[in-house]
N, C-alpha and C positions, 0 to 999 in steps of 0.2 A: 504494500500500500504506500503510495507516494504521499509524503507529508506536505500539507498546505501551510505555509508560513503566514502567521498573522502580521498585520501591520503593527508598528509600535503602539499606536493608540488602542488597538484591539487586543493587545497581548494580555495574557492572563496574569503576568507579573505587573501589578498596577502601582508601581512606585516610580513615577517619573523622576523624582529627585535622585533616586539611586541610579537610574539609567544615566542621568546627566552627570552625576559624580563619577561613574565608571567611565563615561565618555571623556571627561576631563583628564582622568588619570591615564587612560589609554588613548592618547592623541591619535587621530586618524581613524578611529573606530566609530562608525555611525551608531545612532540610537537604535536603528533597526537591527544592526548586527548584535548589539548588546542584548536587545529584547529576544532575539532568536537564541542566543547562547543561554540566557536564563531560562527560556521556555524548554529547551532541550535538556538542560540540567535538571529541571523540576520533573520532567517526564522520566528521566533515568532514575532519579531518586524514587519515584513512585513504583517503577518496575522492580527495583531492588527491594524496597520495603514490602512489596506484595509477596515476596518469597519468605518462607519460614526461616527464622533465625538470622536474617541478614540485618546489617546495620549500615548506616551512611555516616561517615565521619567527615565533619567540616572543620578544616584547620582553624585553630584558635577560637572556635565556637563550641563544638561538642559533638555528641553522637545522637542520631535519630535512630530509634529502633522500635520494632513492633514485637510484643511478647504475647503469646497465646497461652492461656491457662485453662486446662481441662480438668473438671472435677465432677464428682457425683453429688447430686443435690436431692433433698427430700428425705422422707422417712421410709418406713417399710413398704408403704403403699405410695405409688406415684414417684418412685425413685427415677431420676433421669440424669443424663450426662449433659453438662453445661459447659460451654466455651466462653471465656471472657477474653477480649482482645484489648490490650493496653498499648497505646502509642506513647512512647516516652522520649524525652529529650534530656540528655545528661550533659550539662555544660562543662566546659573546661574550667580550670581554676582561674585562668586569665579572664575568661568571659564573665565568670561569676564575680570576680573582683571589680571588673569594669562596671558592671551593673550596680554593684554595691556602692562604689564610689560616686556614680551618677546620682543614685538615690540620696546619698549623704549630702552631696552638693545641692541638690534640689531642696532638701529639708532645711539646709542652712540658709538658702536664699529666701525660702518662704517664712522662716521663723526668725531669721537674723541671729541665730545662735548655733553653736556647734552641737551636733547630735552625738 
């Protein structure tokens, strides 16, 4: 099946600021090219995460993974097997610290004191 590329405005990655920032960092790369790369990357992640036991690791951000838990539920009557699907994100220490620092700075700006 041949892929039909979306125009940047119709792309499922709806962060025009991110596309503009990437375009500035990678001079000579059009917004359309950036949108296509992001769309393909998202599709690849979806394909990988749809497979049991697979993870997607994003450098300096963390891991995306899907865990499936199968267990038996109910009493003596009506006992059944149930599957739970968990989608998890495990951030790296660097990402966690960055988010924490941003939160602390926001609190300081809002309250005028150190948290």
